[in-house]
VEXVOTOR-189829 format. One record per residue (C-alpha): x, y, z; residue in one letter. Coordinates in steps of 0.2 Angstrom, whole numbers, padded with zeros to 4 digits, always signed. Example, Ala and Ser with C-alpha at 12.3 -4.5 7.8 and 13.67 -1.06 7.14 Angstrom:
BEGIN
+0062-0022+0039A/+0068-0005+0036S/
! end
This chain:
BEGIN
+1235-0865+0738M/+1239-0847+0744S/+1229-0834+0735S/+1237-0823+0720P/+1243-0807+0724D/+1232-0793+0723R/+1248-0777+0722H/+1251-0768+0704A/+1270-0773+0709R/+1278-0765+0693S/+1272-0745+0698I/+1280-0741+0714L/+1273-0735+0725P/+1261-0748+0722I/+1243-0736+0721P/+1233-0737+0735D/+1214-0746+0731R/+1199-0736+0734P/+1186-0747+0745A/+1172-0752+0735T/+1153-0757+0738G/+1139-0750+0751L/+1145-0733+0759T/+1131-0736+0776T/+1126-0716+0781Y/+1131-0725+0803D/+1142-0737+0806A/+1131-0745+0817K/+1123-0752+0801D/+1123-0769+0802P/+1126-0769+0781D/+1143-0757+0787T/+1158-0767+0781A/+1175-0764+0775F/+1190-0778+0770A/+1203-0778+0786P/+1216-0767+0783I/+1232-0778+0777E/+1250-0773+0780P/+1261-0771+0765L/+1270-0788+0763L/+1280-0796+0748P/+1273-0809+0739P/+1273-0826+0749P/+1287-0836+0752G/+1299-0819+0749A/+1316-0824+0760P/+1325-0812+0771N/+1341-0808+0759V/+1357-0804+0772V/+1371-0795+0759V/+1391-0795+0766V/+1400-0786+0756L/+1420-0784+0758L/+1431-0774+0755D/+1450-0775+0746D/+1449-0794+0748V/+1458-0803+0732G/+1453-0820+0725F/+1467-0828+0732G/+1467-0822+0750A/+1450-0833+0759S/+1454-0851+0766S/+1436-0855+0756T/+1444-0849+0738F/+1459-0857+0744G/+1471-0842+0751G/+1480-0841+0770P/+1469-0829+0777C/+1457-0840+0787R/+1440-0837+0787T/+1429-0852+0795P/+1413-0842+0791T/+1414-0844+0772A/+1418-0858+0776D/+1406-0863+0786R/+1393-0856+0773L/+1400-0862+0757A/+1400-0881+0765A/+1378-0877+0767R/+1378-0866+0751G/+1388-0863+0736L/+1403-0855+0730R/+1403-0843+0712Y/+1421-0845+0705R/+1420-0833+0692R/+1410-0821+0700F/+1416-0804+0696H/+1415-0785+0701T/+1421-0767+0693T/+1440-0765+0703A/+1435-0750+0711L/+1424-0748+0727C/+1411-0737+0723A/+1407-0741+0705P/+1405-0759+0713T/+1393-0756+0727R/+1382-0745+0715Q/+1380-0757+0704A/+1377-0772+0715L/+1362-0758+0722L/+1356-0754+0708T/+1360-0769+0696G/+1367-0759+0683R/+1385-0755+0674N/+1394-0744+0688H/+1396-0731+0672H/+1377-0730+0671S/+1373-0724+0685V/+1387-0710+0683G/+1399-0722+0695M/+1413-0725+0682G/+1426-0717+0697S/+1426-0716+0714I/+1415-0701+0722T/+1432-0690+0725E/+1436-0690+0707T/+1418-0688+0697A/+1418-0675+0683T/+1405-0668+0674S/+1404-0682+0659A/+1386-0693+0663P/+1396-0708+0667G/+1409-0701+0679Y/+1398-0690+0689S/+1396-0699+0705S/+1374-0694+0702V/+1364-0708+0701R/+1348-0707+0688P/+1331-0705+0692N/+1329-0719+0682T/+1340-0730+0690K/+1332-0733+0706A/+1341-0744+0722P/+1337-0762+0723L/+1330-0759+0741A/+1320-0746+0735M/+1310-0758+0727T/+1309-0771+0742L/+1304-0757+0754K/+1290-0750+0744L/+1285-0769+0742N/+1282-0774+0759G/+1302-0775+0766Y/+1311-0771+0780S/+1328-0764+0774T/+1345-0756+0784A/+1362-0754+0779Q/+1377-0756+0788F/+1394-0750+0786G/+1401-0741+0773K/+1391-0730+0760C/+1406-0723+0744H/+1391-0717+0734E/+1386-0701+0740V/+1393-0685+0728P/+1407-0676+0738V/+1395-0659+0738W/+1384-0666+0745Q/+1393-0674+0762T/+1392-0661+0773S/+1377-0661+0788P/+1365-0648+0776V/+1365-0664+0765G/+1355-0664+0752P/+1351-0681+0759F/+1346-0690+0742D/+1361-0701+0738A/+1361-0707+0759W/+1355-0723+0763P/+1340-0716+0773T/+1337-0703+0759G/+1334-0708+0743G/+1344-0723+0746G/+1330-0737+0751G/+1337-0742+0768F/+1325-0737+0783E/+1338-0739+0793T/+1358-0734+0790F/+1374-0734+0803Y/+1390-0732+0796G/+1400-0719+0786F/+1401-0709+0772I/+1417-0711+0759G/+1428-0722+0754G/+1437-0727+0770E/+1438-0725+0790N/+1447-0726+0804N/+1443-0741+0812Q/+1447-0737+0832W/+1442-0720+0827E/+1425-0718+0816P/+1416-0702+0808S/+1400-0712+0812L/+1382-0708+0807Y/+1364-0716+0814D/+1354-0712+0798G/+1360-0691+0794T/+1362-0689+0810T/+1381-0689+0816P/+1387-0700+0832V/+1401-0704+0839E/+1407-0720+0843P/+1401-0730+0860P/+1419-0734+0866R/+1434-0726+0865T/+1451-0739+0857P/+1457-0741+0878E/+1441-0748+0879E/+1442-0760+0866G/+1433-0751+0855Y/+1431-0759+0835H/+1423-0751+0820L/+1418-0769+0812T/+1412-0776+0829E/+1402-0760+0833D/+1393-0765+0816L/+1391-0781+0819A/+1383-0776+0835D/+1370-0767+0826R/+1367-0777+0814A/+1362-0790+0824T/+1351-0779+0834A/+1342-0775+0822W/+1338-0794+0817M/+1336-0797+0831R/+1323-0782+0836Q/+1314-0785+0817Q/+1311-0803+0819K/+1304-0798+0835A/+1290-0786+0831L/+1287-0789+0815A/+1290-0808+0811P/+1279-0810+0796D/+1291-0796+0786R/+1305-0800+0779P/+1322-0791+0777F/+1335-0783+0769F/+1352-0781+0776V/+1368-0776+0766Y/+1381-0775+0778F/+1397-0770+0771A/+1411-0765+0782P/+1422-0757+0775G/+1435-0772+0780A/+1447-0774+0773T/+1451-0759+0767H/+1465-0750+0773A/+1468-0743+0784P/+1473-0765+0791H/+1464-0761+0808H/+1464-0776+0822V/+1466-0782+0838P/+1487-0787+0840R/+1482-0804+0846A/+1469-0807+0831W/+1489-0802+0819A/+1501-0813+0830D/+1490-0828+0824R/+1499-0827+0810Y/+1519-0826+0818R/+1528-0832+0805G/+1516-0839+0792E/+1525-0824+0780F/+1542-0824+0782D/+1546-0834+0765D/+1535-0819+0756G/+1522-0815+0742W/+1530-0828+0728D/+1530-0841+0741A/+1513-0837+0746A/+1506-0840+0730R/+1513-0853+0724E/+1507-0862+0741R/+1489-0854+0737T/+1489-0860+0719F/+1491-0877+0724A/+1478-0876+0736R/+1465-0868+0726Q/+1467-0885+0715K/+1462-0897+0727D/+1447-0884+0731L/+1443-0886+0712G/+1439-0868+0714V/+1452-0864+0700V/+1451-0879+0686P/+1466-0894+0683P/+1474-0888+0668E/+1474-0868+0674A/+1490-0862+0674R/+1500-0849+0689L/+1503-0832+0677T/+1517-0825+0679A/+1524-0810+0691R/+1524-0793+0680H/+1539-0784+0679E/+1533-0767+0689E/+1530-0780+0704I/+1546-0783+0716P/+1551-0800+0717A/+1555-0805+0734W/+1572-0809+0734A/+1573-0792+0727D/+1566-0782+0742M/+1580-0777+0755P/+1583-0789+0768D/+1580-0777+0783E/+1564-0773+0776L/+1558-0792+0774K/+1553-0794+0795P/+1542-0776+0791V/+1536-0781+0777L/+1530-0799+0784A/+1522-0790+0799R/+1509-0782+0786Q/+1503-0796+0778M/+1501-0804+0795E/+1490-0790+0802V/+1482-0791+0786Y/+1478-0808+0786A/+1470-0806+0806G/+1463-0792+0800F/+1454-0802+0788L/+1448-0816+0800E/+1440-0806+0811H/+1432-0799+0801T/+1426-0815+0794D/+1423-0819+0814H/+1410-0803+0813Q/+1404-0808+0798V/+1399-0826+0809G/+1390-0816+0823R/+1376-0812+0809L/+1376-0828+0805V/+1372-0835+0821D/+1358-0821+0826T/+1349-0831+0811L/+1352-0844+0816E/+1347-0841+0835D/+1331-0834+0825L/+1327-0852+0818G/+1328-0839+0801I/+1344-0845+0792L/+1340-0858+0778D/+1326-0844+0775D/+1339-0832+0771T/+1345-0831+0756L/+1362-0827+0761V/+1376-0819+0748Y/+1392-0816+0754Y/+1405-0808+0741I/+1423-0809+0748V/+1428-0789+0742G/+1420-0779+0730D/+1438-0779+0719N/+1454-0787+0718G/+1466-0783+0735A/+1476-0767+0735S/+1489-0761+0729A/+1488-0742+0732E/+1503-0745+0747G/+1516-0744+0736T/+1532-0756+0734V/+1537-0754+0750Q/+1519-0752+0759G/+1516-0738+0773A/+1513-0735+0788F/+1502-0721+0784N/+1494-0722+0766E/+1490-0704+0766M/+1508-0702+0760A/+1507-0710+0744N/+1491-0700+0741F/+1498-0684+0742N/+1514-0689+0732G/+1526-0691+0746M/+1529-0710+0752A/+1549-0705+0751A/+1546-0700+0769L/+1542-0718+0774E/+1561-0723+0774T/+1566-0743+0777T/+1574-0736+0795E/+1556-0725+0797F/+1546-0741+0793L/+1555-0754+0804H/+1557-0742+0819S/+1533-0745+0818K/+1534-0760+0814M/+1523-0767+0829D/+1513-0752+0828E/+1505-0759+0813F/+1486-0762+0816G/+1487-0752+0830S/+1475-0735+0833P/+1493-0726+0831E/+1496-0731+0811S/+1486-0729+0797Y/+1493-0747+0785N/+1491-0752+0770H/+1502-0768+0764Y/+1517-0768+0750A/+1511-0771+0732V/+1516-0789+0732G/+1507-0794+0745W/+1492-0788+0733A/+1496-0798+0723W/+1498-0814+0732A/+1481-0810+0738M/+1474-0813+0720N/+1480-0827+0714T/+1479-0835+0702P/+1479-0818+0693Y/+1487-0803+0686Q/+1486-0785+0693W/+1476-0780+0706T/+1462-0767+0710K/+1461-0753+0701Q/+1466-0766+0687V/+1449-0769+0676A/+1456-0775+0662S/+1464-0791+0670H/+1454-0805+0684W/+1465-0800+0697G/+1455-0782+0696G/+1438-0790+0697T/+1437-0806+0702R/+1429-0812+0719N/+1426-0828+0727G/+1406-0827+0730T/+1394-0839+0742I/+1376-0839+0740V/+1369-0849+0756H/+1351-0851+0754W/+1346-0870+0757P/+1327-0870+0755R/+1330-0861+0737G/+1351-0871+0733T/+1352-0889+0729T/+1370-0899+0732G/+1376-0892+0749P/+1396-0889+0746G/+1392-0885+0726G/+1403-0876+0714L/+1397-0864+0701R/+1409-0859+0686S/+1394-0850+0675Q/+1402-0830+0673F/+1392-0819+0686T/+1392-0803+0690H/+1389-0787+0703V/+1375-0780+0694I/+1366-0798+0692D/+1360-0798+0711L/+1348-0787+0711A/+1336-0796+0694P/+1342-0813+0706T/+1338-0805+0724I/+1320-0799+0714L/+1316-0815+0706E/+1317-0826+0725A/+1308-0815+0730A/+1294-0816+0719G/+1293-0795+0714I/+1296-0786+0696P/+1309-0776+0691E/+1296-0758+0694P/+1294-0750+0676T/+1291-0734+0687T/+1295-0727+0705V/+1289-0712+0713N/+1283-0707+0697G/+1297-0708+0686V/+1300-0724+0672L/+1313-0734+0675Q/+1328-0738+0663S/+1327-0760+0663P/+1341-0767+0675M/+1356-0773+0667E/+1359-0790+0677G/+1355-0807+0673T/+1344-0816+0688S/+1356-0831+0694M/+1344-0840+0702L/+1342-0854+0691D/+1360-0859+0693T/+1356-0860+0712F/+1346-0879+0708T/+1357-0881+0691E/+1374-0882+0694P/+1375-0885+0674D/+1363-0870+0669A/+1367-0861+0653A/+1377-0848+0657E/+1367-0830+0655R/+1378-0817+0658H/+1391-0821+0641D/+1394-0802+0635L/+1401-0790+0651Q/+1415-0773+0649Y/+1426-0769+0662F/+1436-0752+0662E/+1444-0741+0678M/+1455-0727+0676F/+1457-0732+0656G/+1461-0751+0660N/+1449-0762+0649R/+1441-0777+0644G/+1429-0786+0639I/+1420-0803+0641Y/+1412-0815+0627H/+1405-0832+0627R/+1422-0835+0635G/+1434-0825+0628W/+1441-0808+0637S/+1451-0796+0629A/+1460-0786+0640V/+1472-0766+0641T/+1479-0763+0653K/+1482-0745+0656H/+1487-0738+0670R/+1499-0745+0686T/+1488-0742+0704P/+1500-0738+0716W/+1509-0724+0704L/+1498-0709+0709M/+1507-0694+0705T/+1522-0692+0692G/+1516-0704+0681H/+1512-0699+0662Q/+1502-0718+0656P/+1502-0716+0637P/+1490-0713+0625P/+1476-0724+0623F/+1480-0729+0604D/+1496-0734+0610E/+1487-0748+0624D/+1490-0764+0620V/+1478-0778+0621W/+1480-0796+0624E/+1465-0810+0620L/+1466-0828+0631Y/+1452-0841+0630D/+1443-0845+0645G/+1438-0861+0639H/+1454-0868+0640S/+1465-0856+0650D/+1452-0847+0665D/+1469-0838+0672S/+1472-0828+0657Q/+1490-0834+0656A/+1491-0838+0637R/+1489-0823+0627D/+1484-0829+0611L/+1482-0809+0603A/+1498-0815+0591A/+1489-0829+0586D/+1472-0824+0582K/+1471-0805+0579P/+1453-0810+0570E/+1447-0813+0589V/+1456-0797+0596L/+1449-0785+0582A/+1431-0792+0582R/+1432-0792+0605L/+1441-0771+0603Q/+1424-0768+0593R/+1413-0775+0606L/+1423-0766+0618W/+1419-0750+0611L/+1398-0754+0607V/+1395-0761+0627E/+1406-0744+0629A/+1398-0731+0620T/+1381-0740+0624K/+1382-0738+0644Y/+1392-0722+0644G/+1410-0727+0647V/+1416-0714+0633L/+1426-0701+0634P/+1439-0713+0643L/+1446-0704+0659D/+1465-0707+0663D/+1467-0690+0675R/+1471-0689+0693T/+1476-0674+0701A/+1465-0665+0689E/+1450-0675+0695R/+1454-0671+0714I/+1449-0651+0710E/+1432-0650+0710P/+1435-0636+0696S/+1444-0643+0684M/+1435-0660+0686A/+1417-0652+0684G/+1410-0652+0698R/+1400-0642+0709P/+1408-0637+0725T/+1396-0634+0740L/+1406-0618+0746V/+1414-0606+0733R/+1424-0592+0732G/+1439-0587+0745T/+1433-0583+0763S/+1423-0595+0772Q/+1413-0592+0789L/+1410-0604+0804F/+1402-0603+0818F/+1402-0613+0837P/+1395-0630+0836G/+1399-0632+0817M/+1407-0652+0816G/+1411-0667+0804R/+1414-0656+0787L/+1423-0665+0776S/+1438-0661+0765E/+1423-0656+0752N/+1416-0644+0763S/+1430-0632+0768V/+1440-0620+0756L/+1454-0630+0755S/+1470-0621+0759I/+1483-0635+0751K/+1496-0628+0742N/+1492-0607+0745R/+1492-0597+0759S/+1478-0591+0770F/+1472-0585+0786S/+1462-0591+0801V/+1453-0577+0811T/+1443-0580+0826A/+1434-0568+0838E/+1434-0577+0855V/+1427-0574+0875D/+1441-0579+0888V/+1435-0582+0904P/+1443-0575+0920D/+1458-0589+0923G/+1459-0588+0904G/+1455-0604+0890A/+1463-0617+0881Q/+1456-0628+0866G/+1455-0629+0849V/+1446-0614+0840L/+1448-0626+0822I/+1453-0642+0816A/+1455-0649+0800Q/+1462-0668+0801G/+1468-0678+0815G/+1484-0689+0818R/+1490-0693+0804F/+1487-0676+0794G/+1482-0661+0794G/+1482-0641+0803W/+1473-0636+0819A/+1473-0621+0827V/+1471-0617+0849Y/+1477-0610+0865L/+1490-0621+0872H/+1492-0614+0892E/+1483-0597+0886G/+1494-0597+0868R/+1487-0594+0852P/+1497-0606+0843T/+1495-0616+0825F/+1498-0633+0822C/+1505-0640+0803Y/+1504-0662+0806N/+1511-0668+0790V/+1508-0686+0788L/+1508-0692+0804G/+1528-0691+0801I/+1533-0671+0805R/+1525-0663+0815I/+1527-0641+0813F/+1521-0630+0827T/+1522-0613+0831T/+1517-0605+0845R/+1511-0587+0852G/+1521-0576+0864D/+1508-0571+0872V/+1494-0575+0883R/+1477-0571+0876V/+1467-0561+0894E/+1451-0564+0896P/+1439-0554+0887G/+1434-0554+0869V/+1447-0555+0860H/+1453-0560+0840Q/+1464-0571+0834V/+1471-0572+0818R/+1484-0584+0812T/+1491-0581+0795E/+1500-0593+0785F/+1511-0587+0771A/+1514-0601+0756Y/+1535-0601+0749D/+1527-0606+0730G/+1536-0613+0716G/+1526-0632+0715G/+1514-0639+0726L/+1518-0646+0747A/+1533-0633+0749K/+1533-0623+0767G/+1526-0608+0774G/+1530-0594+0786D/+1519-0592+0801V/+1512-0579+0809S/+1500-0575+0826L/+1491-0559+0828W/+1481-0555+0845V/+1471-0538+0842D/+1482-0534+0828G/+1499-0536+0837A/+1510-0548+0833A/+1513-0563+0844A/+1525-0575+0837G/+1532-0585+0822T/+1534-0598+0815G/+1539-0609+0799R/+1531-0626+0792V/+1544-0633+0780E/+1533-0646+0769M/+1514-0644+0768T/+1504-0659+0762Q/+1498-0655+0742P/+1482-0667+0739M/+1471-0671+0755V/+1473-0674+0774F/+1462-0686+0775S/+1448-0698+0769A/+1439-0700+0787D/+1443-0685+0797E/+1437-0671+0795T/+1435-0652+0799T/+1428-0645+0817D/+1425-0631+0825I/+1426-0627+0843G/+1432-0645+0847R/+1440-0659+0837E/+1433-0674+0833E/+1444-0689+0830G/+1461-0691+0834T/+1469-0675+0835P/+1480-0665+0823V/+1495-0662+0840S/+1499-0667+0851P/+1497-0654+0864D/+1480-0661+0865Y/+1468-0675+0864T/+1450-0676+0857A/+1445-0676+0876A/+1454-0661+0881T/+1452-0653+0865S/+1437-0642+0867R/+1438-0623+0868F/+1434-0618+0885T/+1430-0600+0880G/+1419-0596+0868R/+1417-0595+0853I/+1409-0580+0841H/+1414-0585+0824W/+1428-0592+0815V/+1433-0585+0799Q/+1446-0595+0783L/+1452-0583+0768D/+1461-0592+0756V/+1475-0583+0747G/+1486-0568+0749D/+1477-0552+0748D/+1470-0549+0764D/+1480-0547+0779H/+1468-0535+0789D/+1472-0541+0806H/+1457-0537+0814V/+1440-0538+0804L/+1426-0528+0811D/+1410-0540+0815P/+1399-0531+0802E/+1411-0529+0788E/+1419-0548+0791R/+1403-0555+0788L/+1398-0541+0774R/+1413-0549+0766I/+1414-0566+0768A/+1396-0569+0761I/+1402-0560+0747A/+1415-0570+0745R/+1406-0587+0745Q/
! end
């Protein structure tokens, strides 16, 4: 019989207990005795825990849940574990992740949307209250080793710079002792911006040398698990593996995509029919389920242009290869657990998607998804897409598939990611593998469950109580419900029988089998679209007892049930901080309009050599306005070249640099249009000021402007930029001084040749059109820059 747990685990950190008994004067006294020092460990029997969270994978994508993308690792775990066919997320990535990591609804932890659109409203601030400590912190303070690998999208954007604060970072206040991955919503799989803890690091290899982010993350995770068990075999670990795949860009080695050649040539309507048939054979949808109809906003395959269909088919081949490749990397983690002899003692959650499949790629798909985020999808014509077909998935692309494929990957449900009203946005197939703690290998579970249920389930499995205080702060109760009873009881009563949903005004409620839902906003209509007033939204009603797929709207037949659920939604929304509803888009991207803090204020920003990895939210915005860049440089004998300042990269951005000694300004619009202005003179050896002025045309967003170059106050060249990016340059590329990390803005240089070969004293960015001083006195420049900030 094991001894009782002596720790007061509801108070974290666990209070130290002073030694009692006789205190001797001389340590050599025979009566000198102290209890041995015992390292803090969880209660006996606490399992290792591995949570795998994929990104943007719909319910009907993986073979484990009937989809066309082969996922042998998920199949393998499901064969010895359990499949949960009614598991739900929040319909968007950052909200799902914060909900998973805290056991609370996403609005309760300030993540009503993604961090990039945070507002000052409590439910949308992106700031997690300290009364809702994350699961990893609770596990760490109870003796677990903790590590996260992959995507972290929970850091408020004004805290993503190299100066922090790091309270919301995984190794800051997140409870993870180790973190290796990226901060933000997505990343380039070939050339990512990475962090080891809070330290920026570069990938260990180049794409030409075979680098891929998901493989790198698996390398790190497997190495960490081996080391942890070699050095602390008695200590269980918590590993959170969130690779960021298969979020766009859909990047994968060509051989993996080519495995699916020709498999999607007949389009998304046919693919959806095949998936639905397989789902019924597998039992992941009940026999009476119906395949939901295609909404009129989603085009039929037959209606797509014939000349575009080969491109569309290739988009899906690349995505399918990406998902299979990702599943293979997860398999490496599973193999490591098996090699260490701990697979059966490890509670593995494999959540196949943090929301439904993404429809953010427009009805025709995208070679560069940033085009749609900037309202410029029209630049990607059919001819352009066809010319790029063989490059989809490669380092030269930043691609996304068409809306129709997202709809097919959510079979049999309606809608997609962002649409929290319908199961297509929130239902994700989930696998639990824990042979020591589950019964009935290969079993299917049909209880309604939600991502907020993970934290209480893991704590119960580990024998750890939910803490009442963490770091001296009284904690609010977790809002999820433990799933542990379903591990051994296939017909366990449904405990999580009430759940609200909301995202961008799309909202719904589940209660004891019934669901009432209303779609408010269409995901791919990001600009130039005004949704209706909330009170004009049309609600639908579904009886999940007989209609698992939400195929038969009963709103007209049972108005009293609909009214009851609508009222219940309002009650839950009030309880968890959903109100006020907010369906704004562009306004929420601009910090001053959204009401969130900004790291940099004013109209001037001063940079120094060596600064880098500055996120877009850490730099003054030059979009849709005039600006100037002034750099004081020291050019050695023989001349100099290289980047003075660069923002963004190959898929959108701008840079000021010396090319063969001549001052140069490059503005790259989405990698589709590149405008370069080259100076007429070389910058001679010595100390000089190099200045670029951009005079914006005005008259709206995304307009062009005139460029003028200056060296020591003398005109050095002029040029023209015909169009600009109005909203965002990149989700992952950054601003760097004296070099360019990641992909290059200009074809004039590579990342390897971008480093400035002279010396930079300072670089100053000024926005607005009120400053035309072509030479800045150093002392006056510093005084003005500080005052403006």
